[in-house]
Residue frames as qw, qx, qy, qz and C-alpha x, y, z in Angstrom:
[[0.058, 0.744, -0.008, -0.665, 22.12, -32.35, 21.56],
 [0.720, 0.604, 0.316, 0.132, 21.76, -31.65, 17.88],
 [0.568, -0.085, 0.235, 0.784, 24.40, -30.20, 15.60],
 [0.182, 0.834, 0.423, 0.304, 22.04, -27.40, 14.59],
 [0.366, 0.226, -0.157, 0.889, 23.59, -23.97, 14.69],
 [0.356, -0.597, -0.170, -0.698, 20.39, -22.74, 16.36],
 [0.767, -0.461, -0.437, 0.095, 20.95, -24.76, 19.53],
 [0.196, -0.885, 0.264, -0.328, 22.33, -23.17, 22.64],
 [0.946, -0.300, 0.056, 0.112, 24.32, -26.27, 23.58],
 [0.521, -0.621, 0.386, 0.439, 28.10, -26.70, 23.64],
 [0.584, 0.159, 0.595, 0.529, 28.22, -27.35, 19.89],
 [0.246, 0.919, 0.301, -0.058, 26.85, -23.89, 19.02],
 [0.574, -0.110, 0.226, 0.779, 29.37, -22.09, 16.80],
 [0.145, 0.773, 0.157, -0.597, 28.92, -18.39, 16.03],
 [0.039, -0.407, 0.623, 0.667, 30.77, -18.83, 12.73],
 [0.119, 0.262, 0.921, 0.264, 28.19, -21.33, 11.51],
 [0.130, 0.729, 0.540, -0.400, 25.42, -18.88, 12.42],
 [0.070, 0.689, -0.216, -0.688, 26.98, -16.22, 10.18],
 [0.048, -0.162, 0.835, 0.523, 27.42, -18.70, 7.31],
 [0.152, 0.474, 0.867, -0.024, 23.82, -19.80, 7.63],
 [0.145, 0.788, 0.279, -0.529, 22.57, -16.18, 7.50],
 [0.027, 0.546, -0.507, -0.666, 24.82, -15.45, 4.49],
 [0.119, 0.076, 0.935, 0.326, 23.47, -18.57, 2.77],
 [0.177, 0.653, 0.703, -0.222, 19.88, -17.49, 3.38],
 [0.109, 0.755, -0.043, -0.646, 20.64, -14.03, 1.96],
 [0.018, -0.330, 0.743, 0.582, 22.19, -15.57, -1.17],
 [0.129, 0.324, 0.928, 0.128, 19.22, -17.91, -1.58],
 [0.157, 0.738, 0.462, -0.466, 16.86, -14.94, -1.14],
 [0.101, 0.640, -0.330, -0.687, 18.64, -12.97, -3.88],
 [0.029, -0.094, 0.894, 0.436, 18.59, -15.98, -6.21],
 [0.151, 0.503, 0.840, -0.138, 14.89, -16.56, -5.42],
 [0.171, 0.754, 0.191, -0.604, 14.07, -12.92, -6.16],
 [0.066, 0.469, -0.593, -0.651, 15.95, -13.09, -9.47],
 [0.075, 0.149, 0.955, 0.244, 14.12, -16.26, -10.48],
 [0.171, 0.655, 0.641, -0.362, 10.79, -14.65, -9.53],
 [0.146, 0.699, -0.119, -0.689, 11.62, -11.59, -11.65],
 [0.026, 0.265, -0.795, -0.546, 12.56, -13.76, -14.63],
 [0.088, 0.354, 0.930, 0.047, 9.41, -15.88, -14.35],
 [0.157, 0.713, 0.426, -0.534, 7.26, -12.75, -13.90],
 [0.113, 0.556, -0.399, -0.721, 8.76, -11.26, -17.08],
 [0.008, 0.003, -0.926, -0.379, 7.95, -14.46, -18.95],
 [0.107, 0.539, 0.799, -0.244, 4.40, -14.38, -17.58],
 [0.167, 0.706, 0.102, -0.680, 3.92, -10.74, -18.70],
 [0.078, 0.361, -0.674, -0.639, 5.25, -11.64, -22.16],
 [0.044, 0.230, 0.959, 0.161, 2.79, -14.55, -22.45],
 [0.134, 0.670, 0.602, -0.413, -0.17, -12.42, -21.36],
 [0.121, 0.642, -0.182, -0.735, 0.80, -9.56, -23.67],
 [0.086, 0.249, -0.786, -0.559, 1.27, -11.81, -26.68],
 [0.063, 0.356, 0.932, -0.001, -2.01, -13.59, -25.97],
 [0.074, 0.737, 0.568, -0.358, -4.20, -10.52, -25.38],
 [0.028, -0.677, 0.074, 0.732, -2.78, -7.37, -26.95],
 [0.027, -0.159, 0.695, 0.701, -2.45, -8.48, -30.60],
 [0.010, -0.438, -0.878, -0.192, -5.97, -9.90, -30.57],
 [0.070, -0.773, -0.520, 0.356, -7.58, -6.92, -28.83],
 [0.012, -0.866, 0.033, 0.499, -5.60, -3.92, -30.07],
 [0.802, 0.559, 0.112, 0.179, -3.89, -5.37, -33.20],
 [0.033, -0.898, 0.439, -0.019, -0.41, -4.50, -31.96],
 [0.619, 0.448, -0.641, 0.066, 2.78, -6.50, -32.35],
 [0.892, -0.379, -0.225, 0.105, 3.93, -9.26, -30.06],
 [0.099, -0.887, 0.409, -0.191, 6.86, -8.53, -27.75],
 [0.659, 0.278, -0.651, 0.256, 10.02, -10.36, -26.75],
 [0.692, -0.467, -0.470, 0.286, 10.94, -11.48, -23.25],
 [0.448, -0.132, -0.182, 0.865, 13.28, -8.51, -22.71],
 [0.139, -0.381, -0.247, -0.880, 10.65, -6.06, -23.90],
 [0.625, -0.574, -0.473, -0.236, 8.23, -7.54, -21.34],
 [0.657, -0.342, -0.351, 0.573, 10.89, -7.22, -18.67],
 [0.225, 0.121, 0.026, 0.966, 11.39, -3.58, -19.70],
 [0.366, -0.540, -0.402, -0.643, 7.64, -2.93, -19.47],
 [0.680, -0.546, -0.464, 0.157, 7.70, -4.20, -15.87],
 [0.509, -0.210, -0.179, 0.815, 10.56, -1.86, -14.98],
 [0.002, 0.307, 0.241, 0.921, 8.85, 1.05, -16.75],
 [0.510, -0.603, -0.480, -0.382, 5.59, 0.39, -14.89],
 [0.661, -0.460, -0.389, 0.448, 7.50, 0.31, -11.61],
 [0.347, -0.039, -0.022, 0.937, 9.11, 3.67, -12.38],
 [0.171, -0.376, -0.348, -0.842, 5.88, 5.32, -13.55],
 [0.612, -0.540, -0.391, -0.426, 3.42, 3.97, -11.01],
 [0.181, -0.609, 0.563, -0.528, 5.77, 3.52, -8.03],
 [0.356, 0.025, -0.916, 0.183, 5.67, 0.92, -5.33],
 [0.619, -0.534, -0.187, -0.545, 2.94, -0.10, -2.95],
 [0.839, -0.230, -0.427, 0.248, 5.27, -1.85, -0.54],
 [0.560, -0.695, -0.106, 0.439, 7.63, -0.69, 2.16],
 [0.371, -0.391, 0.257, 0.802, 9.33, 2.54, 1.18],
 [0.188, 0.355, 0.646, 0.649, 6.92, 3.10, -1.68],
 [0.241, -0.052, 0.044, -0.968, 4.24, 5.70, -2.20],
 [0.057, 0.371, 0.915, -0.149, 0.96, 4.50, -0.75],
 [0.126, 0.783, 0.609, -0.010, -1.77, 6.35, -2.60],
 [0.367, 0.482, 0.123, 0.786, 0.33, 9.41, -3.49],
 [0.051, 0.243, -0.316, 0.916, 0.05, 11.27, -0.20],
 [0.612, -0.467, -0.347, -0.535, -3.37, 10.09, 0.90],
 [0.237, -0.429, 0.669, -0.559, -3.74, 9.62, 4.62],
 [0.659, -0.117, -0.715, -0.205, -4.55, 6.13, 5.83],
 [0.284, -0.091, -0.785, 0.543, -5.83, 4.86, 9.07],
 [0.204, -0.714, -0.669, 0.047, -8.63, 5.79, 11.41],
 [0.086, 0.814, 0.112, 0.564, -9.49, 9.45, 11.98],
 [0.587, -0.809, -0.003, -0.025, -8.48, 9.38, 15.65],
 [0.780, -0.176, 0.155, 0.580, -4.84, 8.84, 14.60],
 [0.009, -0.842, 0.078, 0.533, -3.05, 12.11, 13.92],
 [0.682, 0.357, 0.443, 0.459, -2.39, 12.67, 10.22],
 [0.339, 0.318, 0.158, 0.871, -0.75, 16.03, 9.92],
 [0.058, -0.236, 0.106, -0.964, -2.72, 19.23, 10.38],
 [0.597, -0.349, -0.236, -0.683, -6.20, 17.89, 11.20],
 [0.595, -0.080, -0.775, 0.195, -5.16, 15.26, 13.74],
 [0.081, 0.031, -0.547, 0.832, -5.63, 17.65, 16.67],
 [0.512, -0.183, -0.169, -0.822, -9.36, 17.94, 15.96],
 [0.818, -0.191, -0.491, -0.229, -9.86, 14.44, 17.30],
 [0.001, -0.433, 0.690, -0.579, -8.49, 15.00, 20.79],
 [0.706, -0.138, 0.457, -0.522, -9.72, 12.22, 22.99],
 [0.018, 0.333, -0.896, -0.292, -8.91, 9.81, 20.19],
 [0.285, -0.105, -0.900, -0.312, -10.73, 6.57, 19.65],
 [0.031, -0.373, -0.785, 0.494, -12.94, 6.96, 22.72],
 [0.272, 0.496, 0.149, -0.811, -14.66, 10.05, 21.26],
 [0.278, 0.264, -0.643, -0.662, -14.80, 8.68, 17.72],
 [0.054, -0.178, -0.982, -0.032, -16.83, 5.63, 18.72],
 [0.181, 0.555, 0.583, -0.564, -19.75, 8.00, 19.53],
 [0.094, 0.291, -0.383, -0.872, -19.77, 9.48, 16.01],
 [0.181, -0.210, -0.857, -0.434, -22.20, 6.95, 14.51],
 [0.166, -0.581, -0.740, 0.294, -24.63, 7.44, 17.39],
 [0.031, -0.534, -0.097, 0.839, -24.36, 11.24, 17.09],
 [0.118, 0.129, -0.580, -0.796, -24.97, 11.14, 13.34],
 [0.193, -0.366, -0.883, -0.221, -28.01, 8.91, 13.76],
 [0.197, -0.652, -0.628, 0.376, -29.56, 11.06, 16.51],
 [0.052, -0.836, -0.155, 0.524, -28.57, 14.65, 15.71],
 [0.318, -0.376, 0.485, 0.722, -26.14, 14.94, 12.82],
 [0.223, 0.338, 0.757, 0.513, -28.42, 14.11, 9.91],
 [0.024, -0.852, -0.520, 0.061, -31.14, 16.49, 11.15],
 [0.255, -0.779, 0.074, 0.569, -28.60, 19.29, 11.68],
 [0.322, -0.165, 0.616, 0.700, -27.09, 18.71, 8.25],
 [0.166, 0.564, 0.733, 0.342, -30.49, 18.72, 6.53],
 [0.110, -0.904, -0.324, 0.256, -31.38, 21.98, 8.31],
 [0.328, -0.578, 0.314, 0.678, -28.06, 23.48, 7.21],
 [0.289, 0.146, 0.717, 0.618, -28.69, 22.50, 3.58],
 [0.062, 0.771, 0.622, 0.124, -32.18, 24.06, 3.68],
 [0.207, -0.856, -0.076, 0.467, -30.75, 27.33, 5.10],
 [0.334, -0.351, 0.515, 0.707, -28.14, 27.41, 2.34],
 [0.235, 0.386, 0.759, 0.469, -30.69, 26.74, -0.39],
 [0.029, -0.866, -0.498, 0.014, -32.95, 29.51, 0.88],
 [0.371, 0.651, -0.046, 0.661, -30.04, 31.97, 0.85],
 [0.523, -0.831, -0.099, -0.163, -30.11, 32.51, 4.58],
 [0.652, -0.636, 0.313, 0.268, -26.43, 31.72, 5.07],
 [0.549, 0.757, -0.353, -0.025, -23.28, 32.31, 3.05],
 [0.932, -0.036, -0.213, 0.289, -20.35, 29.93, 3.16],
 [0.518, -0.746, 0.097, 0.406, -17.34, 30.99, 5.26],
 [0.477, -0.282, 0.430, 0.713, -14.88, 33.15, 3.36],
 [0.212, 0.464, 0.603, 0.613, -17.41, 34.32, 0.77],
 [0.035, 0.120, 0.209, -0.970, -18.66, 37.95, 0.98]]
């Protein structure tokens, strides 16, 4: 048997498991901090390489680059877990309920797979006929007198 704290043998100690998890958390925090510092340095290098040459503006320090990253995060938000994905846009296939219009797709994915076939056979013709009626003044849009 190995001395690994992941083994289920007689040498498995719950205390070592907790220490190992705590160590991984500490290493994760240190890794994230190092990544943030390196990313700030990278932003500073890119800014100082491009912006003065293109826009004739001053070079920035490391801490100013780090501040720009934080400002961008505050202004534009996050795209990860807990962040705003597209500022309220609905994602996913139309057969998944997304608020008020989800009920229109009762039958779900099974009905949706026929949409392409419907559009190819009947939908385009029906739409073109609708457009011609509208152009000729034969039909008013709903809600308009």
